[in-house]
Structure formats: structure tokens, C-alpha cells
N, C-alpha and C positions, 0 to 999 in steps of 0.2 A: 890113466892110460898112458902108454908111451906116446911119443910124438906121432900123431896121426897123419897119414898121408891120404891124398885123394885116392879113390879106388884105382887099381892098376889099369882097368879098362879105359878110364878117363885119361890117365897119364899116357897110355900108349897112343890113344887117339890124338891127344895134344902133341905128342912127339911127332907123329906122322904128319900132322898139319904143319908144324914148324919145319920139318925136313923138306916138304914140298916147297914151302915158301923160300927156304934158303936156296934151293936150286933155281926157282923162278927169279929170285932177286939178282942172280948173276946174268940174267938176260939183258941185252942192250935196249936202250930206248925206253919208250913209255911202258912197255911190259915190265921190265926190270924195276923201273922207278915206282910203278904202282904196286908191284909185289913187295918192294922194300917198305913202302908206307904201310901196307897191310901187316907186314911182319913186325914193324915197330909197335903198332897199335895192339896187335895180338900178343906179343911177348909180355907187355905190361899187364894186359888183361888176364892172361893165363896164369901169370905169376900170382896174382891176387886170388884167383880161383883155387889154385893148387895149395896155396898157403892157408887161406882163410875160409873160402866158401864151400869147398867140396870134400875136405877130409872127413867130415861127420858122416858122409854117406857110407864110409867103410863099416859102420856099425849097423847098417840096415839088415844085413844077412843075420848076424847074431840075434838082433831083436826079432826078426821074423821067425827065428827058430826058438823064441822064448828065452833067450839067454841075455837077460839084463844084468849089467854090472854097475855098481855105484860109480866106478871110475869113468863111466860114460859121461858123467857130469862135466868132466874136463872139456868136453866138446861144446858145451853151452856157450863158451866165449865165441866160438866160431859161428854157431848158428845165430847168435845175437849180432855178430859182425855182419853176417849176410843180410839179416833183416834191416839193419841200419844202413847198409851200403848198397842195397838192391837198386835204388834209383841210379846210382853212379855206374853200377855194372851194366844196367840196361842202356844207359847213355853211351857207354863204351861200345856196346853191341851196335847201336845205331851208327856210331862213327866208323866202326869196322865194316858194317854193311855198306856205308857210303863209299868207303875206300875200295870195297869189293866191286862196286859198280864201275869204278875207273879201271880196275883190273880186268873185268870182263870186256869192257870196250877195247882196251889195249890188246887183250888176248884174241878177240875176234878179228881185229885189224891185222894181227900177226898170224892168223890161222892156227892159233894154239888152243885147240879145243880141250886139251888136257887141263889148261888153266881155267877155262870156263867150267869144266866139270868139277875142278877143285873148289871154285867159288860156290857152286851149288852145294857141295858137301859141307862147306863151312857155314853156309846159311842154314842148312839143316841142323848142324851142330848147335848153332846159336838158338834155334827154335827148341831143340831138345833141352837145352839148359833152361830157357825161359819157361817152357811149359811143364817140365818134369823135374829136372835136377834141383833148381833153385827152390821151387815150392816144397820138394821132398825134404830138403835140408831144414827149411823153416818148420815144417810139420814135425820132423824128427826132433828138433829142439823142444818143441812144445810137449811131445810125447815123453822125452827124457825128464823134463820138469815134472810132469804128472807122475811118472813112475817114481821119481825121487820123493815127491810129496806122499805118495802111497806107502813107500817104505818107511818114511819117518812116522807116519800115522800107525803103521803096524808094529813098529819097534820104538815106542816112546822112551 
């Protein structure tokens, strides 16, 4: 397959989160400081997700429609990367969530409830990744492996 990218919906959401943090990072005092911390942690984390963890999700629709291609095997390196690095990604989520607690406290003190709402959205995003997206990538890798094995057995 050509270079796989994370699904557009994930890329768009990541971009929206980054843009909000960029604006909040320009705020003075504790609010800006805590937003910059979240932004630093999130940038590193999202880069890993978009490069390694989530691109395999782009083949979910073709597979759901019964369109398996042998080139999907190229995604196995990414699905294996996620399996191997899942504990690190989850630890990064915990660090981001701790930084978000600081952001929420600073936002409440500044009366910036848009930042509190943003933090809630980011918490929901992390839960979506942990409960659905990451497991889907791992299951997807196992499915591709089995489909490849089946194709080899059918075409010796």
C-alpha cells in the first residue's frame, strides 16, 4: 500500500485539538502555562499515533466491504508497533490527563469555561482511543494476518 495515513476524521480532530491549545497557550499566567504543557505532551503523543498507531484504521472500511488486498500486509508493522508500544501510549495518556487537571484548575480560576469544555473533550478523545481505536488496530492486525494465512493456504 502507499504510505498510509490515519483516517481523515482522526486527523481533523487532532488538528482541532492542537488549534485550540495553540490559542490557549497564548493566554497569560497559569492558564497559558498549563495549556503549553498539555500542548507539548499532546504534540509528541499525536505524532506517534498519526505515524504508527492509527494509519491501519484506514483499511477498516475496505475490509468491512469485503475488499481485502495483500498490500494491507504493509500495515502489520504499524499494528505490531501499537501492540508493543501500547503501555507507553497509555502512560502518555495518563501524563496528558494529569496536565489537563492543571489546565482545568487554571481555567476555572480564570473563568474560562471554554477551556474546561476543551479538557472534557480531550478526556473523551483519550477514552475513545483506549476503548475503541487502539483495540481496533490490534484486532485489525490479527485479522490481516489470518487473511494472509488463508490466502497462502488457498494459493500454494
